Steps between C-alpha positions, in 0.01 A plus 500: 500500500618529855718803593707484812645831641797435721531749787811398689405701818165325503646146455765564776238615734271215408740223577346459840168415335513124455169497309647742236813290458288191460316625213833566321682184606218268374610602150862455537609132466893533536528127570431418141244222582319329208134612492377215282256734314274374219536677170292822479525835330675646803778243524749734308435775757594258787806386305615860467448565860674187605796589280515864629451374853796261467721745348424761785546214759852415366599870495382521869730210593798656335452866567291528819626186672370160579353645825285728311388222260417268786302777674299575197436132442390465873266799480346351184450155657355628824269739314367226285432283807346789681278576196378134519387556864798395709491742794823371640686584180344847491630563847849373378480735202411787726790424740748453200416839347508685833852356575651602169766771535423810303762449224383139458140595501579744223663235279209259561244776397710583190486140396128478526460838323719388207306179467186701474647722224609189309158341537344814383716509195409137426142558538499797259701295250254218537203728428673607174573128417134411556375802301720384200372144542150622465585720202674213314182276526225646281251261654579573851246678722572856584759556767365580844466879570591584130309742283369208293357333819339814624336588164381146466345487844327833432365385163364183662351713777290673227692826450449605131781575262416864486488537868832328548665721232365812660628386839852441382507828295396677832783359698702776676772351714778709632800330676700748719872424553631598832818428711331342796729503813458125565643411151861475616634263237803633324521513119806288509302223661214538256741462213639188649154347544419589146805303393379204703172517326674494167692192619187324578362586149818366342465169684160444339665476162489147363803548274770545768795283491618343829783748520251794453274356762789491750600865407136605555490367850856638570375839395210480723719401780725810428209743516353344823842534649542861382158577642590340835808726532307808391403736771106508496489838661580841352746673718410828369143619456414562132421850404159587321707524165636143566145369562378668183785357295415154629143533419582633140730188467209276575298670214800489268602132563159342556175690462585663173499161327271301728205736492454493125520124490232472757280745314537280186408206710189680618417606145521150369288350787236776443490442132464123543197543720329795342648545150619866601827597649654800658527819295857599396496797740375303801697557819309305769807503734702810587771562744564773762784559738533644844889467489643846530165661493330396820393777745440295816757696717823350353731802545733357226238539229521870403360677192859478350514124559155455333609699193815278473299191512251623247797581264638153567162336405475715188848400395425136558181516309680671197773231515254215491300651202817573315619142556172357358501749200856405422403131511204575269724701258760220494234255410366717239850562349567133498179430313576774254845372434358135515778403743 
């Protein structure tokens, strides 16, 4: 999985670096050229990227102007040629970027930044798609970098089952959540990107009618358009409480469900290779947080703020446990009533 962090100040400053722009522009085929690719497992990824790229290109024409679109296409074409060793086109690329007015340069930088976000979304979705493909085929080899592959490799290398079980049981991984100052993406943009990922997943369905397919693409276009018109930069610095609320939202919306699923995957893989799984009380992965509790000189993080953040964390934990308990209770009641 590739994670791109968009720092508008850095991109704006880096517009004068033709080499940096080249690496981005090579990925960005706004001209919609046919690539004549042979069938392979990654063709769906390229299809997704081509679709998102085309939608973004159409939005650039209509909302940033034909001049912006033409400049982006010129940068991409020159960058590709320069990458292939054409020194004259590299010089032309440098000259083009140096002559861009500041406002125009910002639009071009935003175009490449948005494409990178879209490509990242497509790559993450494709990784999920490939994983599901492996999981559907009981005869397929273990997916690369999976628990199954790792355990199979260790077993093949001569690691005994008891040693493998002992090593997994001894795992002690702590992931610390922190509000890093270079992470400037706003929550509104993250929500839009999440809906784009949902749209790509919807497109993979084989039972969509032609009208539903059109609606799916139209929804993707609306989300990309909304993202283009969303200010990427927070105009007001978040408080330590804001940062803590966002970190707790990540736990509530993602980690609370994902981590148990991963541990069940780890347990199944361990049982398959050793005959012994994780104990019920196993917690090889734990989480910590610096948000609202760091003591690195931030004058806004006071004892009172830390106490507030701790209360927020406790309230979130209680709410999550109560939600799961109520779900268990509802299921038990249904079985009791035979509903």
